[in-house]
Steps between C-alpha positions, in 0.01 A plus 500: 500500500359848471387596143284718290293352223319707234211390303225627274682596190385417154425626148226773478372731231557882530247640739475187690571425873701262706550444876855409606554332831817477714477246787771475773557151649744348748592602854496874552326725755342755274513680168583875497525712194456337152546608141436379156761554223499405136756434223391547139691310218829665456457753790613538849283401785277799619295581799124472459333534846557496869281422797583552861389289791198715556391448141586840350629484143686707263577452129709588212341752275467264213243292688326743722115480461538153326664277770426457852715331771336346804584247768336235729717475805311195630602315186850666469405584142544810297295563187533715187181572302578594140233672310476662163821318397715625219756326283769693679404318822633181360766384736603244769355633834688438811400529862748620778418508864655554837445201717594475869723197552700419808409849647596720212351599170648354193429565134366226277413481131277266313580336164249701305189448300462591132248757376458523128255768347430434132212492260 
């Protein structure tokens, strides 16, 4: 069974840091583009960051200069480093990735990891 599993969330004070991980497992040929999204309480899910297969990332304006997306293709894992966290970053963070299964790319979502920023 192919799946994505996020980890690394938690409670942190404003200005703090976290590293989120998204690991792909199961039978697939490779991971292509991947994204992080988040859903804050009472709000719609929103895009946070994207990384292509070569490792180039782009970000929503709200996190530019504070968050960094990266990947380790050997481990089929995508990371999101969250720095200088603010209370408005509180959300469930979800990973999405295109995984090649049976000769074609398919989109998969993880179940999310909770990030809470509070003093």
